[in-house]
The first five atom37 places (N, CA, C, CB, O) and aatype in JSON, in Angstrom:
{
  "aatype": [12, 9, 9, 19, 15, 10, 14, 19, 1, 8, 10, 7, 0, 0, 1, 0, 13, 18, 0, 7, 10, 7, 13, 0, 19, 2, 6, 0, 4, 15, 3, 3, 3, 19, 19, 4, 19, 19, 19, 15, 3, 0, 9, 4, 19, 12, 10, 10, 6, 1, 0, 1, 13, 0, 1, 10, 16, 15, 10, 14, 19, 0, 3, 0, 1, 0, 15, 16, 5, 19, 10, 8, 4, 10, 16, 0, 1, 15, 1, 3, 6, 19, 3, 0, 10, 19, 1, 7, 0, 19, 0, 15, 7, 7, 0, 6, 14, 1, 0, 19, 5, 5, 7, 7, 7, 19, 18, 0, 1, 16, 19, 16, 3, 14, 3, 7, 8, 19, 17, 6, 9, 10, 8, 16, 3, 10, 15, 7, 0, 7],
  "atom_mask": [
    [1, 1, 1, 1, 1],
    [1, 1, 1, 1, 1],
    [1, 1, 1, 1, 1],
    [1, 1, 1, 1, 1],
    [1, 1, 1, 1, 1],
    [1, 1, 1, 1, 1],
    [1, 1, 1, 1, 1],
    [1, 1, 1, 1, 1],
    [1, 1, 1, 1, 1],
    [1, 1, 1, 1, 1],
    [1, 1, 1, 1, 1],
    [1, 1, 1, 0, 1],
    [1, 1, 1, 1, 1],
    [1, 1, 1, 1, 1],
    [1, 1, 1, 1, 1],
    [1, 1, 1, 1, 1],
    [1, 1, 1, 1, 1],
    [1, 1, 1, 1, 1],
    [1, 1, 1, 1, 1],
    [1, 1, 1, 0, 1],
    [1, 1, 1, 1, 1],
    [1, 1, 1, 0, 1],
    [1, 1, 1, 1, 1],
    [1, 1, 1, 1, 1],
    [1, 1, 1, 1, 1],
    [1, 1, 1, 1, 1],
    [1, 1, 1, 1, 1],
    [1, 1, 1, 1, 1],
    [1, 1, 1, 1, 1],
    [1, 1, 1, 1, 1],
    [1, 1, 1, 1, 1],
    [1, 1, 1, 1, 1],
    [1, 1, 1, 1, 1],
    [1, 1, 1, 1, 1],
    [1, 1, 1, 1, 1],
    [1, 1, 1, 1, 1],
    [1, 1, 1, 1, 1],
    [1, 1, 1, 1, 1],
    [1, 1, 1, 1, 1],
    [1, 1, 1, 1, 1],
    [1, 1, 1, 1, 1],
    [1, 1, 1, 1, 1],
    [1, 1, 1, 1, 1],
    [1, 1, 1, 1, 1],
    [1, 1, 1, 1, 1],
    [1, 1, 1, 1, 1],
    [1, 1, 1, 1, 1],
    [1, 1, 1, 1, 1],
    [1, 1, 1, 1, 1],
    [1, 1, 1, 1, 1],
    [1, 1, 1, 1, 1],
    [1, 1, 1, 1, 1],
    [1, 1, 1, 1, 1],
    [1, 1, 1, 1, 1],
    [1, 1, 1, 1, 1],
    [1, 1, 1, 1, 1],
    [1, 1, 1, 1, 1],
    [1, 1, 1, 1, 1],
    [1, 1, 1, 1, 1],
    [1, 1, 1, 1, 1],
    [1, 1, 1, 1, 1],
    [1, 1, 1, 1, 1],
    [1, 1, 1, 1, 1],
    [1, 1, 1, 1, 1],
    [1, 1, 1, 1, 1],
    [1, 1, 1, 1, 1],
    [1, 1, 1, 1, 1],
    [1, 1, 1, 1, 1],
    [1, 1, 1, 1, 1],
    [1, 1, 1, 1, 1],
    [1, 1, 1, 1, 1],
    [1, 1, 1, 1, 1],
    [1, 1, 1, 1, 1],
    [1, 1, 1, 1, 1],
    [1, 1, 1, 1, 1],
    [1, 1, 1, 1, 1],
    [1, 1, 1, 1, 1],
    [1, 1, 1, 1, 1],
    [1, 1, 1, 1, 1],
    [1, 1, 1, 1, 1],
    [1, 1, 1, 1, 1],
    [1, 1, 1, 1, 1],
    [1, 1, 1, 1, 1],
    [1, 1, 1, 1, 1],
    [1, 1, 1, 1, 1],
    [1, 1, 1, 1, 1],
    [1, 1, 1, 1, 1],
    [1, 1, 1, 0, 1],
    [1, 1, 1, 1, 1],
    [1, 1, 1, 1, 1],
    [1, 1, 1, 1, 1],
    [1, 1, 1, 1, 1],
    [1, 1, 1, 0, 1],
    [1, 1, 1, 0, 1],
    [1, 1, 1, 1, 1],
    [1, 1, 1, 1, 1],
    [1, 1, 1, 1, 1],
    [1, 1, 1, 1, 1],
    [1, 1, 1, 1, 1],
    [1, 1, 1, 1, 1],
    [1, 1, 1, 1, 1],
    [1, 1, 1, 1, 1],
    [1, 1, 1, 0, 1],
    [1, 1, 1, 0, 1],
    [1, 1, 1, 0, 1],
    [1, 1, 1, 1, 1],
    [1, 1, 1, 1, 1],
    [1, 1, 1, 1, 1],
    [1, 1, 1, 1, 1],
    [1, 1, 1, 1, 1],
    [1, 1, 1, 1, 1],
    [1, 1, 1, 1, 1],
    [1, 1, 1, 1, 1],
    [1, 1, 1, 1, 1],
    [1, 1, 1, 1, 1],
    [1, 1, 1, 0, 1],
    [1, 1, 1, 1, 1],
    [1, 1, 1, 1, 1],
    [1, 1, 1, 1, 1],
    [1, 1, 1, 1, 1],
    [1, 1, 1, 1, 1],
    [1, 1, 1, 1, 1],
    [1, 1, 1, 1, 1],
    [1, 1, 1, 1, 1],
    [1, 1, 1, 1, 1],
    [1, 1, 1, 1, 1],
    [1, 1, 1, 1, 1],
    [1, 1, 1, 0, 1],
    [1, 1, 1, 1, 1],
    [1, 1, 1, 0, 1]
  ],
  "atom_positions": [
    [[-12.45, -5.63, -8.12], [-12.14, -4.64, -7.11], [-11.41, -3.47, -7.77], [-11.28, -5.25, -5.98], [-10.59, -3.66, -8.67]],
    [[-11.71, -2.28, -7.31], [-11.02, -1.08, -7.79], [-10.19, -0.53, -6.65], [-12.05, -0.01, -8.32], [-10.67, -0.34, -5.53]],
    [[-8.92, -0.26, -6.94], [-8.03, 0.35, -5.97], [-7.53, 1.66, -6.56], [-6.83, -0.59, -5.59], [-6.89, 1.68, -7.61]],
    [[-7.84, 2.75, -5.88], [-7.42, 4.08, -6.3], [-6.24, 4.47, -5.41], [-8.59, 5.14, -6.21], [-6.37, 4.52, -4.19]],
    [[-5.1, 4.76, -6.02], [-3.91, 5.17, -5.27], [-3.73, 6.68, -5.41], [-2.64, 4.41, -5.75], [-3.73, 7.21, -6.52]],
    [[-3.58, 7.36, -4.27], [-3.44, 8.81, -4.27], [-2.18, 9.24, -3.53], [-4.68, 9.47, -3.63], [-1.9, 8.74, -2.44]],
    [[-1.4, 10.16, -4.12], [-0.25, 10.7, -3.4], [-0.73, 11.74, -2.39], [0.77, 11.33, -4.38], [-1.59, 12.56, -2.69]],
    [[-0.17, 11.7, -1.18], [-0.55, 12.66, -0.14], [0.69, 13.27, 0.5], [-1.44, 12.0, 0.93], [1.73, 12.62, 0.59]],
    [[0.55, 14.5, 0.94], [1.67, 15.19, 1.6], [1.74, 14.87, 3.09], [1.54, 16.7, 1.41], [2.83, 14.75, 3.64]],
    [[0.6, 14.73, 3.72], [0.54, 14.47, 5.16], [-0.39, 13.29, 5.4], [0.05, 15.74, 5.96], [-1.61, 13.44, 5.39]],
    [[0.19, 12.12, 5.6], [-0.58, 10.9, 5.71], [-1.6, 10.97, 6.85], [0.35, 9.71, 5.91], [-2.72, 10.48, 6.71]],
    [[-1.21, 11.57, 7.97], [-2.14, 11.68, 9.1], [-3.36, 12.52, 8.77], [0.0, 0.0, 0.0], [-4.48, 12.15, 9.14]],
    [[-3.17, 13.63, 8.09], [-4.29, 14.49, 7.71], [-5.18, 13.79, 6.7], [-3.78, 15.83, 7.14], [-6.41, 13.88, 6.78]],
    [[-4.57, 13.09, 5.75], [-5.36, 12.36, 4.75], [-6.17, 11.25, 5.42], [-4.44, 11.78, 3.66], [-7.34, 11.05, 5.1]],
    [[-5.53, 10.53, 6.34], [-6.23, 9.45, 7.05], [-7.42, 10.02, 7.83], [-5.26, 8.72, 8.02], [-8.51, 9.44, 7.81]],
    [[-7.22, 11.13, 8.51], [-8.29, 11.75, 9.29], [-9.44, 12.2, 8.39], [-7.75, 12.96, 10.1], [-10.6, 12.08, 8.76]],
    [[-9.12, 12.71, 7.22], [-10.14, 13.14, 6.28], [-11.04, 11.97, 5.88], [-9.5, 13.76, 5.03], [-12.27, 12.06, 5.99]],
    [[-10.45, 10.88, 5.42], [-11.24, 9.74, 4.95], [-11.95, 9.04, 6.11], [-10.35, 8.75, 4.21], [-13.06, 8.54, 5.93]],
    [[-11.34, 8.98, 7.27], [-12.02, 8.42, 8.44], [-13.2, 9.3, 8.82], [-11.04, 8.3, 9.64], [-14.23, 8.79, 9.27]],
    [[-13.07, 10.61, 8.65], [-14.15, 11.54, 8.93], [-15.35, 11.34, 8.03], [0.0, 0.0, 0.0], [-16.46, 11.76, 8.36]],
    [[-15.14, 10.71, 6.88], [-16.25, 10.37, 5.98], [-16.93, 9.07, 6.41], [-15.75, 10.26, 4.54], [-17.93, 8.67, 5.83]],
    [[-16.37, 8.43, 7.42], [-16.95, 7.18, 7.91], [-16.35, 5.93, 7.31], [0.0, 0.0, 0.0], [-16.87, 4.83, 7.53]],
    [[-15.26, 6.06, 6.56], [-14.63, 4.9, 5.95], [-13.65, 4.25, 6.92], [-13.9, 5.29, 4.66], [-12.96, 4.93, 7.68]],
    [[-13.6, 2.92, 6.89], [-12.7, 2.16, 7.75], [-11.3, 2.13, 7.14], [-13.23, 0.73, 7.96], [-11.12, 2.35, 5.94]],
    [[-10.31, 1.85, 7.98], [-8.93, 1.66, 7.53], [-8.57, 0.2, 7.7], [-7.94, 2.59, 8.31], [-8.79, -0.38, 8.77]],
    [[-8.03, -0.4, 6.66], [-7.52, -1.76, 6.74], [-6.08, -1.67, 7.23], [-7.62, -2.51, 5.35], [-5.17, -1.39, 6.46]],
    [[-5.9, -1.92, 8.52], [-4.57, -1.78, 9.13], [-3.59, -2.82, 8.58], [-4.67, -1.91, 10.65], [-2.39, -2.55, 8.53]],
    [[-4.08, -3.99, 8.17], [-3.2, -5.04, 7.64], [-2.54, -4.62, 6.33], [-3.99, -6.32, 7.42], [-1.47, -5.12, 5.98]],
    [[-3.16, -3.69, 5.61], [-2.61, -3.21, 4.34], [-2.05, -1.8, 4.47], [-3.69, -3.23, 3.25], [-1.81, -1.13, 3.47]],
    [[-1.83, -1.35, 5.7], [-1.31, -0.01, 5.96], [0.03, -0.11, 6.67], [-2.31, 0.82, 6.79], [0.32, -1.1, 7.34]],
    [[0.85, 0.94, 6.52], [2.11, 1.02, 7.25], [2.46, 2.49, 7.45], [3.26, 0.27, 6.48], [1.58, 3.35, 7.35]],
    [[3.71, 2.79, 7.72], [4.11, 4.17, 7.98], [3.99, 5.09, 6.77], [5.52, 4.2, 8.48], [3.94, 6.31, 6.92]],
    [[3.95, 4.52, 5.57], [3.89, 5.31, 4.33], [2.59, 5.15, 3.56], [5.02, 4.93, 3.45], [2.35, 5.87, 2.59]],
    [[1.73, 4.22, 3.98], [0.51, 3.89, 3.23], [-0.64, 3.66, 4.2], [0.74, 2.63, 2.34], [-0.48, 3.02, 5.24]],
    [[-1.81, 4.19, 3.83], [-3.04, 3.9, 4.56], [-4.05, 3.37, 3.54], [-3.6, 5.17, 5.31], [-4.3, 4.0, 2.52]],
    [[-4.62, 2.2, 3.85], [-5.64, 1.59, 2.98], [-7.01, 1.93, 3.53], [-5.44, 0.05, 2.87], [-7.4, 1.44, 4.59]],
    [[-7.75, 2.76, 2.8], [-9.09, 3.17, 3.2], [-10.09, 2.28, 2.47], [-9.34, 4.68, 2.88], [-10.04, 2.14, 1.24]],
    [[-11.0, 1.67, 3.22], [-11.99, 0.78, 2.64], [-13.28, 1.56, 2.41], [-12.24, -0.46, 3.55], [-13.98, 1.91, 3.36]],
    [[-13.58, 1.81, 1.15], [-14.79, 2.53, 0.79], [-15.97, 1.56, 0.71], [-14.61, 3.28, -0.56], [-17.08, 1.88, 1.16]],
    [[-15.74, 0.39, 0.15], [-16.75, -0.66, 0.07], [-16.02, -1.99, -0.13], [-17.76, -0.4, -1.1], [-14.79, -2.03, -0.16]],
    [[-16.78, -3.06, -0.25], [-16.16, -4.37, -0.51], [-15.42, -4.38, -1.83], [-17.22, -5.46, -0.5], [-14.53, -5.22, -2.04]],
    [[-15.76, -3.48, -2.73], [-15.16, -3.46, -4.06], [-14.23, -2.28, -4.32], [-16.24, -3.47, -5.08], [-13.61, -2.22, -5.39]],
    [[-14.12, -1.35, -3.37], [-13.32, -0.14, -3.61], [-12.44, 0.16, -2.4], [-14.23, 1.06, -3.91], [-12.91, 0.23, -1.27]],
    [[-11.14, 0.34, -2.67], [-10.2, 0.82, -1.65], [-9.45, 2.03, -2.19], [-9.19, -0.31, -1.23], [-9.18, 2.12, -3.39]],
    [[-9.14, 2.95, -1.3], [-8.31, 4.1, -1.65], [-7.0, 3.94, -0.88], [-9.02, 5.47, -1.3], [-6.98, 3.9, 0.35]],
    [[-5.92, 3.84, -1.63], [-4.6, 3.71, -1.02], [-3.98, 5.11, -0.96], [-3.69, 2.72, -1.82], [-3.71, 5.73, -1.99]],
    [[-3.77, 5.6, 0.24], [-3.13, 6.89, 0.46], [-1.64, 6.62, 0.64], [-3.74, 7.65, 1.7], [-1.24, 5.92, 1.56]],
    [[-0.83, 7.18, -0.23], [0.61, 6.93, -0.19], [1.36, 8.24, -0.02], [1.07, 6.2, -1.46], [1.08, 9.22, -0.7]],
    [[2.32, 8.24, 0.9], [3.23, 9.4, 0.99], [3.79, 9.63, -0.41], [4.39, 9.17, 2.04], [4.02, 8.68, -1.16]],
    [[3.99, 10.9, -0.77], [4.39, 11.23, -2.14], [5.64, 10.49, -2.6], [4.62, 12.72, -2.25], [5.7, 10.06, -3.75]],
    [[6.63, 10.34, -1.74], [7.86, 9.64, -2.13], [7.57, 8.17, -2.45], [8.93, 9.74, -1.0], [8.11, 7.61, -3.4]],
    [[6.71, 7.56, -1.65], [6.33, 6.16, -1.91], [5.53, 6.05, -3.2], [5.5, 5.59, -0.72], [5.75, 5.13, -3.99]],
    [[4.61, 6.98, -3.43], [3.83, 7.0, -4.66], [4.74, 7.16, -5.87], [2.78, 8.14, -4.62], [4.54, 6.51, -6.89]],
    [[5.75, 8.02, -5.75], [6.67, 8.3, -6.87], [7.41, 7.05, -7.32], [7.68, 9.38, -6.47], [7.81, 6.94, -8.48]],
    [[7.61, 6.11, -6.43], [8.29, 4.85, -6.81], [7.41, 3.99, -7.71], [8.68, 4.06, -5.55], [7.91, 3.03, -8.31]],
    [[6.12, 4.29, -7.82], [5.19, 3.5, -8.63], [5.11, 3.99, -10.08], [3.82, 3.53, -8.02], [4.47, 3.34, -10.91]],
    [[5.74, 5.11, -10.38], [5.61, 5.68, -11.72], [6.94, 6.28, -12.17], [4.51, 6.74, -11.76], [7.76, 6.7, -11.36]],
    [[7.13, 6.31, -13.48], [8.32, 6.95, -14.03], [8.03, 8.41, -14.39], [8.84, 6.18, -15.26], [8.93, 9.14, -14.81]],
    [[6.78, 8.83, -14.24], [6.38, 10.2, -14.58], [6.36, 11.07, -13.32], [5.0, 10.21, -15.26], [6.32, 10.54, -12.21]],
    [[6.4, 12.39, -13.48], [6.3, 13.27, -12.31], [4.96, 13.07, -11.6], [6.46, 14.75, -12.72], [3.95, 12.78, -12.24]],
    [[4.97, 13.22, -10.3], [3.75, 13.11, -9.51], [3.04, 14.47, -9.54], [4.06, 12.66, -8.03], [3.63, 15.49, -9.16]],
    [[1.81, 14.47, -9.98], [1.04, 15.71, -10.12], [0.65, 16.26, -8.75], [-0.22, 15.47, -10.97], [0.53, 15.52, -7.77]],
    [[0.48, 17.55, -8.71], [-0.05, 18.22, -7.53], [-1.53, 18.49, -7.8], [0.73, 19.56, -7.21], [-1.87, 19.31, -8.65]],
    [[-2.41, 17.81, -7.08], [-3.85, 17.92, -7.33], [-4.39, 19.32, -7.04], [-4.6, 16.91, -6.49], [-5.5, 19.65, -7.45]],
    [[-3.61, 20.15, -6.34], [-4.04, 21.53, -6.1], [-3.76, 22.42, -7.3], [-3.35, 22.08, -4.86], [-4.33, 23.51, -7.42]],
    [[-2.87, 21.97, -8.19], [-2.46, 22.8, -9.32], [-3.05, 22.34, -10.65], [-0.97, 22.8, -9.41], [-3.13, 23.13, -11.6]],
    [[-3.47, 21.08, -10.73], [-4.03, 20.56, -11.97], [-4.99, 19.41, -11.65], [-2.91, 20.09, -12.95], [-4.95, 18.85, -10.55]],
    [[-5.83, 19.09, -12.61], [-6.76, 17.99, -12.42], [-6.43, 16.89, -13.41], [-8.23, 18.46, -12.58], [-6.4, 17.12, -14.62]],
    [[-6.19, 15.71, -12.9], [-5.92, 14.57, -13.77], [-7.11, 13.63, -13.8], [-4.67, 13.84, -13.3], [-7.37, 12.97, -14.81]],
    [[-7.84, 13.56, -12.67], [-8.95, 12.63, -12.57], [-9.99, 13.18, -11.59], [-8.45, 11.23, -12.11], [-9.64, 13.89, -10.65]],
    [[-11.25, 12.86, -11.83], [-12.32, 13.19, -10.9], [-12.87, 11.86, -10.38], [-13.45, 14.06, -11.58], [-13.18, 10.96, -11.16]],
    [[-12.98, 11.75, -9.08], [-13.53, 10.55, -8.46], [-14.99, 10.83, -8.13], [-12.72, 10.13, -7.18], [-15.34, 11.96, -7.78]],
    [[-15.84, 9.83, -8.23], [-17.26, 10.01, -7.93], [-17.75, 8.86, -7.07], [-18.09, 10.12, -9.22], [-17.53, 7.69, -7.39]],
    [[-18.4, 9.21, -5.98], [-19.06, 8.23, -5.13], [-20.56, 8.49, -5.2], [-18.54, 8.3, -3.65], [-20.99, 9.64, -5.16]],
    [[-21.35, 7.43, -5.31], [-22.79, 7.6, -5.31], [-23.33, 7.45, -3.9], [-23.46, 6.59, -6.26], [-22.74, 6.78, -3.05]],
    [[-24.45, 8.09, -3.67], [-25.12, 8.05, -2.37], [-26.56, 7.62, -2.58], [-25.04, 9.43, -1.66], [-27.13, 7.78, -3.66]],
    [[-27.16, 7.06, -1.53], [-28.54, 6.57, -1.62], [-29.58, 7.69, -1.58], [-28.8, 5.61, -0.5], [-30.72, 7.48, -1.98]],
    [[-29.18, 8.88, -1.09], [-30.14, 9.97, -0.95], [-29.41, 11.3, -0.95], [-30.99, 9.8, 0.34], [-28.19, 11.36, -0.83]],
    [[-30.18, 12.37, -1.07], [-29.61, 13.72, -0.94], [-29.07, 13.92, 0.47], [-30.67, 14.79, -1.26], [-28.01, 14.52, 0.66]],
    [[-29.8, 13.4, 1.45], [-29.33, 13.53, 2.84], [-27.98, 12.86, 3.04], [-30.35, 12.92, 3.81], [-27.13, 13.38, 3.76]],
    [[-27.77, 11.7, 2.39], [-26.48, 11.03, 2.51], [-25.39, 11.85, 1.83], [-26.55, 9.62, 1.9], [-24.27, 11.93, 2.34]],
    [[-25.7, 12.46, 0.68], [-24.75, 13.36, 0.02], [-24.35, 14.47, 0.98], [-25.35, 13.95, -1.3], [-23.16, 14.73, 1.19]],
    [[-25.35, 15.13, 1.56], [-25.09, 16.25, 2.46], [-24.28, 15.81, 3.68], [-26.41, 16.88, 2.91], [-23.39, 16.54, 4.13]],
    [[-24.59, 14.63, 4.23], [-23.86, 14.14, 5.4], [-22.4, 13.85, 5.05], [-24.53, 12.86, 5.95], [-21.51, 14.18, 5.83]],
    [[-22.15, 13.26, 3.9], [-20.76, 13.0, 3.48], [-19.99, 14.31, 3.29], [-20.74, 12.18, 2.18], [-18.83, 14.41, 3.68]],
    [[-20.64, 15.3, 2.71], [-19.97, 16.59, 2.49], [-19.68, 17.27, 3.84], [-20.84, 17.52, 1.6], [-18.59, 17.8, 4.04]],
    [[-20.66, 17.24, 4.76], [-20.41, 17.81, 6.09], [-19.22, 17.12, 6.75], [-21.67, 17.68, 6.98], [-18.36, 17.78, 7.33]],
    [[-19.15, 15.79, 6.66], [-18.04, 15.05, 7.23], [-16.72, 15.4, 6.57], [0.0, 0.0, 0.0], [-15.69, 15.52, 7.23]],
    [[-16.75, 15.57, 5.25], [-15.53, 15.92, 4.52], [-15.0, 17.28, 4.95], [-15.79, 15.9, 3.02], [-13.8, 17.43, 5.2]],
    [[-15.87, 18.26, 5.01], [-15.45, 19.62, 5.38], [-14.98, 19.65, 6.84], [-16.61, 20.62, 5.17], [-13.99, 20.31, 7.16]],
    [[-15.69, 18.95, 7.72], [-15.3, 18.91, 9.14], [-13.97, 18.18, 9.35], [-16.39, 18.24, 9.97], [-13.32, 18.37, 10.37]],
    [[-13.58, 17.36, 8.38], [-12.35, 16.56, 8.5], [-11.2, 17.12, 7.69], [-12.62, 15.14, 8.07], [-10.25, 16.4, 7.39]],
    [[-11.26, 18.38, 7.33], [-10.14, 19.03, 6.65], [-10.3, 19.19, 5.15], [0.0, 0.0, 0.0], [-9.38, 19.67, 4.49]],
    [[-11.43, 18.79, 4.61], [-11.68, 18.96, 3.18], [-12.29, 20.32, 2.9], [0.0, 0.0, 0.0], [-12.49, 21.13, 3.8]],
    [[-12.59, 20.55, 1.65], [-13.22, 21.8, 1.23], [-14.28, 21.5, 0.19], [-12.17, 22.81, 0.66], [-14.23, 20.47, -0.49]],
    [[-15.25, 22.39, 0.07], [-16.28, 22.28, -0.96], [-16.06, 23.42, -1.94], [-17.74, 22.32, -0.34], [-16.45, 24.56, -1.67]],
    [[-15.42, 23.13, -3.09], [-14.99, 24.21, -3.99], [-16.05, 24.8, -4.91], [-13.9, 23.71, -4.82], [-15.8, 25.81, -5.56]],
    [[-17.24, 24.19, -4.97], [-18.27, 24.77, -5.84], [-19.65, 24.49, -5.27], [-18.16, 24.21, -7.28], [-19.82, 23.68, -4.36]],
    [[-20.62, 25.19, -5.82], [-22.0, 25.09, -5.34], [-22.61, 23.74, -5.71], [-22.84, 26.22, -5.92], [-22.12, 23.02, -6.58]],
    [[-23.7, 23.42, -5.03], [-24.46, 22.21, -5.32], [-24.88, 22.22, -6.78], [-25.71, 22.09, -4.39], [-25.28, 23.25, -7.32]],
    [[-24.79, 21.07, -7.42], [-25.25, 20.9, -8.81], [-26.5, 20.03, -8.76], [-24.13, 20.24, -9.72], [-26.47, 18.93, -8.22]],
    [[-27.6, 20.53, -9.32], [-28.82, 19.73, -9.32], [-29.66, 20.03, -10.53], [-29.62, 19.97, -8.06], [-29.64, 21.13, -11.08]],
    [[-30.41, 19.03, -10.94], [-31.3, 19.14, -12.08], [-31.36, 17.82, -12.8], [0.0, 0.0, 0.0], [-30.4, 17.05, -12.8]],
    [[-32.49, 17.56, -13.42], [-32.64, 16.33, -14.18], [-32.53, 15.08, -13.33], [0.0, 0.0, 0.0], [-32.11, 14.03, -13.82]],
    [[-32.92, 15.19, -12.06], [-32.84, 14.03, -11.18], [-31.48, 13.81, -10.55], [0.0, 0.0, 0.0], [-31.28, 12.82, -9.86]],
    [[-30.54, 14.72, -10.78], [-29.19, 14.6, -10.23], [-28.97, 15.63, -9.13], [-28.12, 14.76, -11.35], [-29.32, 16.8, -9.29]],
    [[-28.41, 15.19, -8.04], [-28.02, 16.06, -6.93], [-26.57, 15.73, -6.62], [-28.96, 15.88, -5.66], [-26.27, 14.61, -6.21]],
    [[-25.68, 16.68, -6.81], [-24.25, 16.42, -6.64], [-23.57, 17.56, -5.91], [-23.58, 16.19, -7.99], [-23.89, 18.73, -6.1]],
    [[-22.63, 17.18, -5.08], [-21.77, 18.15, -4.41], [-20.34, 17.69, -4.6], [-22.12, 18.3, -2.89], [-20.08, 16.5, -4.77]],
    [[-19.43, 18.63, -4.58], [-18.02, 18.35, -4.82], [-17.22, 18.71, -3.59], [-17.51, 19.12, -6.05], [-17.41, 19.77, -2.99]],
    [[-16.3, 17.82, -3.21], [-15.37, 18.11, -2.12], [-13.96, 17.78, -2.58], [-15.74, 17.3, -0.84], [-13.75, 16.99, -3.5]],
    [[-13.02, 18.41, -1.92], [-11.62, 18.06, -2.13], [-11.05, 17.59, -0.8], [-10.8, 19.27, -2.71], [-11.43, 18.08, 0.26]],
    [[-10.13, 16.62, -0.88], [-9.45, 16.18, 0.33], [-8.33, 17.16, 0.65], [-8.9, 14.72, 0.16], [-8.12, 18.1, -0.11]],
    [[-7.6, 16.97, 1.73], [-6.55, 17.94, 2.09], [-5.46, 18.12, 1.04], [-5.91, 17.52, 3.36], [-4.77, 19.14, 1.03]],
    [[-5.3, 17.14, 0.13], [-4.3, 17.25, -0.92], [-4.87, 17.79, -2.22], [-3.67, 15.92, -1.16], [-4.14, 17.92, -3.21]],
    [[-6.16, 18.11, -2.25], [-6.77, 18.68, -3.44], [-7.42, 17.68, -4.37], [0.0, 0.0, 0.0], [-7.92, 18.06, -5.43]],
    [[-7.42, 16.38, -4.02], [-8.07, 15.38, -4.86], [-9.58, 15.62, -4.84], [-7.73, 13.93, -4.37], [-10.18, 15.77, -3.77]],
    [[-10.18, 15.65, -6.02], [-11.59, 15.99, -6.17], [-12.46, 14.73, -6.07], [-11.82, 16.7, -7.52], [-12.19, 13.71, -6.7]],
    [[-13.51, 14.85, -5.25], [-14.51, 13.79, -5.1], [-15.9, 14.38, -5.33], [-14.42, 13.12, -3.69], [-16.31, 15.31, -4.64]],
    [[-16.61, 13.83, -6.31], [-18.01, 14.16, -6.52], [-18.82, 13.2, -5.65], [-18.42, 14.06, -8.04], [-18.55, 11.99, -5.65]],
    [[-19.8, 13.71, -4.94], [-20.73, 12.88, -4.18], [-22.08, 13.08, -4.87], [-20.77, 13.27, -2.62], [-22.58, 14.2, -4.92]],
    [[-22.66, 12.0, -5.39], [-23.77, 12.1, -6.32], [-24.94, 11.21, -5.9], [-23.31, 11.72, -7.71], [-24.76, 10.05, -5.53]],
    [[-26.12, 11.78, -5.96], [-27.36, 11.0, -5.83], [-28.16, 11.24, -7.09], [-28.18, 11.41, -4.54], [-28.35, 12.37, -7.52]],
    [[-28.63, 10.14, -7.68], [-29.44, 10.22, -8.89], [-30.81, 9.63, -8.61], [-28.76, 9.49, -10.06], [-30.93, 8.51, -8.12]],
    [[-31.84, 10.4, -8.92], [-33.22, 9.96, -8.79], [-33.9, 10.2, -10.12], [-33.96, 10.71, -7.62], [-34.3, 11.33, -10.42]],
    [[-34.03, 9.17, -10.91], [-34.61, 9.32, -12.25], [-36.09, 8.99, -12.27], [-33.87, 8.43, -13.22], [-36.68, 8.82, -13.34]],
    [[-36.7, 8.9, -11.1], [-38.13, 8.6, -11.02], [-39.01, 9.78, -11.38], [-38.49, 8.12, -9.63], [-40.22, 9.63, -11.55]],
    [[-38.4, 10.96, -11.51], [-39.17, 12.16, -11.81], [-39.57, 12.91, -10.56], [0.0, 0.0, 0.0], [-40.08, 14.02, -10.64]],
    [[-39.35, 12.3, -9.38], [-39.72, 12.93, -8.13], [-38.64, 13.86, -7.62], [-40.03, 11.89, -7.09], [-38.87, 14.62, -6.69]],
    [[-37.47, 13.79, -8.22], [-36.58, 14.69, -7.73], [-35.22, 14.75, -7.59], [0.0, 0.0, 0.0], [-34.7, 15.74, -7.08]]
  ]
}
């Protein structure tokens, strides 16, 4: 299992963003400072208020709007699924900071959550059809 922990400024806005993508929340693993977003059986995103996140590290907590430390990527079954996830992300408070990337069987779009965390949404078709 992979658990990605992200610092957030406004837990409610972050929760609404990820719920807007269609992801469930595991309430048993959530509280007033943490929301556990279930991406799949093998992936969870833990949204932590910045002060709570800071207790997990001895280093300064980065501001994802000012620098990039990591890029997250989710795969999709089709271009339509990529487009639907991006529409949901933007409608739920996210942004699409760059144009569609395509070529060589790859179709990718990039979104940021309300805190600036970057998510690539990617569909790969290596069959030559597209």
